[in-house]
C-alpha positions in Angstrom: 27.5 6.4 212.5 27.8 2.6 212.4 30.4 2.5 215.2 28.6 5.1 217.3 25.3 3.1 217.2 27.1 -0.2 217.9 28.9 1.4 220.8 25.8 2.9 222.4 23.9 -0.4 221.9 26.7 -2.4 223.4 26.6 -0.3 226.6 22.8 -0.7 226.9 22.9 -4.4 226.2 25.6 -5.2 228.8 24.0 -2.8 231.3 20.8 -4.8 231.0 22.5 -8.2 231.3 24.7 -7.2 234.3 21.7 -5.6 236.0 19.6 -8.7 235.5 22.3 -10.9 237.0 23.0 -8.6 239.9 19.4 -8.4 241.0 18.3 -11.9 240.3 21.2 -13.9 241.8 20.4 -12.7 245.4 16.8 -13.7 245.0 17.8 -17.1 243.8 20.2 -17.5 246.7 17.3 -16.7 249.1 15.3 -19.6 247.6 18.0 -22.2 248.0 20.1 -21.9 244.9 23.9 -22.0 245.1 25.7 -19.1 243.3 26.6 -21.5 240.4 23.0 -22.8 240.4 21.7 -19.3 240.2 24.0 -18.4 237.2 23.0 -21.7 235.4 19.3 -20.9 236.0 19.7 -17.4 234.5 21.6 -18.9 231.5 18.7 -21.3 231.0 16.5 -18.4 229.8 16.5 -18.0 226.0 16.1 -14.3 226.7 19.5 -14.1 228.5 21.3 -16.3 226.0 20.0 -14.2 223.1 20.9 -10.9 224.7 24.4 -12.2 225.5 24.9 -13.4 221.9 23.7 -10.0 220.6 26.0 -8.2 223.1 28.9 -10.2 222.0 28.2 -9.4 218.3 28.0 -5.7 219.1 31.4 -5.8 220.9 33.1 -7.8 218.2 31.9 -5.7 215.2 33.7 -2.8 216.8 37.0 -4.8 216.8 39.4 -5.3 213.9 39.4 -8.7 212.1 41.3 -11.2 214.3 41.1 -14.8 215.4 38.4 -17.2 214.1 36.2 -16.6 217.1 36.1 -12.9 216.3 35.6 -13.3 212.6 32.8 -15.9 213.2 30.6 -13.3 215.0 31.1 -10.8 212.2 29.6 -13.1 209.6 26.4 -11.8 208.0 24.7 -15.2 208.5 25.6 -15.2 212.2 24.3 -11.6 212.8 21.1 -12.4 211.0 20.6 -15.5 213.1 21.1 -13.5 216.3 18.6 -11.0 215.0 16.1 -13.8 214.6 16.7 -15.1 218.1 16.3 -11.8 219.8 13.3 -10.9 217.7 11.5 -14.0 218.9 12.4 -13.1 222.5 10.6 -9.8 222.0 7.6 -11.3 220.3 7.0 -14.2 222.7 7.4 -12.0 225.8 5.3 -9.1 224.6 2.5 -11.3 223.0 2.4 -14.2 225.4 4.2 -13.5 228.7 4.0 -9.8 229.5 0.8 -9.9 231.6 1.8 -13.0 233.6 3.6 -10.9 236.3 3.9 -7.3 237.4 7.5 -6.3 238.0 8.6 -3.2 239.9 11.8 -1.1 240.2 15.0 -2.5 238.9 13.4 -5.7 237.8 11.0 -3.8 235.6 13.9 -1.8 234.1 15.9 -4.9 233.3 12.9 -6.7 232.0 12.0 -3.9 229.6 15.5 -3.6 228.3 16.0 -7.3 227.7 12.6 -7.9 226.1 11.7 -4.7 224.3 14.5 -2.1 224.0 17.3 -4.5 223.2 15.4 -6.5 220.5 14.4 -3.2 218.8 18.0 -1.9 219.0 19.4 -5.0 217.5 16.8 -5.3 214.7 17.6 -1.7 213.7 21.3 -2.5 213.9 20.9 -5.4 211.5 18.5 -3.7 209.1 20.4 -0.5 208.7 24.0 -1.0 209.7 25.1 -4.6 208.9 26.3 -5.1 205.3 24.2 -7.8 203.6 25.7 -10.7 201.6 23.7 -13.2 199.7 22.9 -16.3 201.9 22.2 -19.8 200.8 19.2 -21.8 202.0 21.5 -24.1 203.9 22.8 -21.1 205.9 19.3 -20.0 206.6 18.2 -23.4 207.9 21.2 -23.5 210.3 19.6 -20.7 212.2 17.1 -23.2 213.6 19.7 -25.3 215.3 20.2 -23.0 218.3 16.5 -22.9 219.3 16.1 -26.7 218.7 19.1 -27.5 220.9 17.8 -25.0 223.5 14.5 -26.9 223.5 16.2 -30.3 224.0 18.4 -28.8 226.8 15.4 -27.3 228.6 13.3 -30.4 228.5 16.2 -32.6 229.6 17.2 -30.2 232.4 13.5 -29.9 233.4 13.1 -33.7 233.6 16.0 -33.8 236.1 15.7 -30.6 238.0 12.0 -29.8 237.6 12.9 -26.3 236.7 11.5 -24.6 233.6 12.3 -21.1 232.4 8.9 -20.3 230.9 5.3 -21.3 231.9 4.5 -22.7 228.4 7.5 -25.1 228.7 6.6 -26.4 232.2 6.1 -30.1 231.6 5.3 -30.7 235.3 2.1 -28.6 235.0 1.2 -29.0 231.3 2.5 -32.4 230.3 4.8 -33.2 227.4 2.0 -33.1 224.8 1.0 -29.6 225.6 4.6 -28.4 225.9 5.6 -29.9 222.6 2.6 -28.3 220.9 3.6 -24.9 222.4 7.2 -25.5 221.3 6.0 -26.4 217.8 4.2 -23.1 217.5 7.3 -21.2 218.7 9.4 -23.1 216.1 6.9 -22.1 213.4 7.5 -18.5 214.5 11.3 -19.1 214.2 10.8 -20.5 210.7 8.5 -17.7 209.6 10.7 -14.9 210.8 13.7 -16.7 209.6 12.3 -16.8 206.1 11.4 -13.1 206.4 14.9 -12.2 207.4 16.4 -14.5 204.8 14.3 -12.8 202.1 15.2 -9.3 203.4 18.9 -10.1 203.5 19.1 -11.5 200.0 16.9 -8.8 198.6 19.1 -6.1 200.0 22.3 -7.9 199.0 21.0 -8.2 195.4 20.1 -4.5 195.2 23.6 -3.5 196.5 25.5 -5.4 193.9 
């Protein structure tokens, strides 16, 4: 059951990612981006990065233990962290961004997969199929590094390119004060759900001993 679920989820995740790239790159090219620039722009979305991380995890859990890279993505702490990231993707989009644009056709399909279906699939995967091992507080706190580095990257790139992946991070329109306040609230969400997942993980691991 575990491998069957992971296999089906893997196909759905990679389909959504490939679909988003295949339909978005031509649009970016029409607006003056180079092919490389279009790829970088897509990879500058936390949504895309989180979905790619989750897709990598799903592929690797189907493989036998191997090199350090493979074993790293099989760690309970890493999978829990990716679950946190893709959960925030779903929450922020559906609570804050959903009504900002009306998508049609393949764009709507890719959008729903990346922001709704995939987060739900991965949360279910983590909750019901991933073995839980007790985590330390230090391991839990490391989960916050990825979104923090992403924030720094986004603001630095935006200062140079004046390109921002999300409206609430657009310094050119909102100013640094407003953007940092928005980012603070998002980081609070990361912290709150991180604590929730940390508690669930350690609770389940204790009961299974």
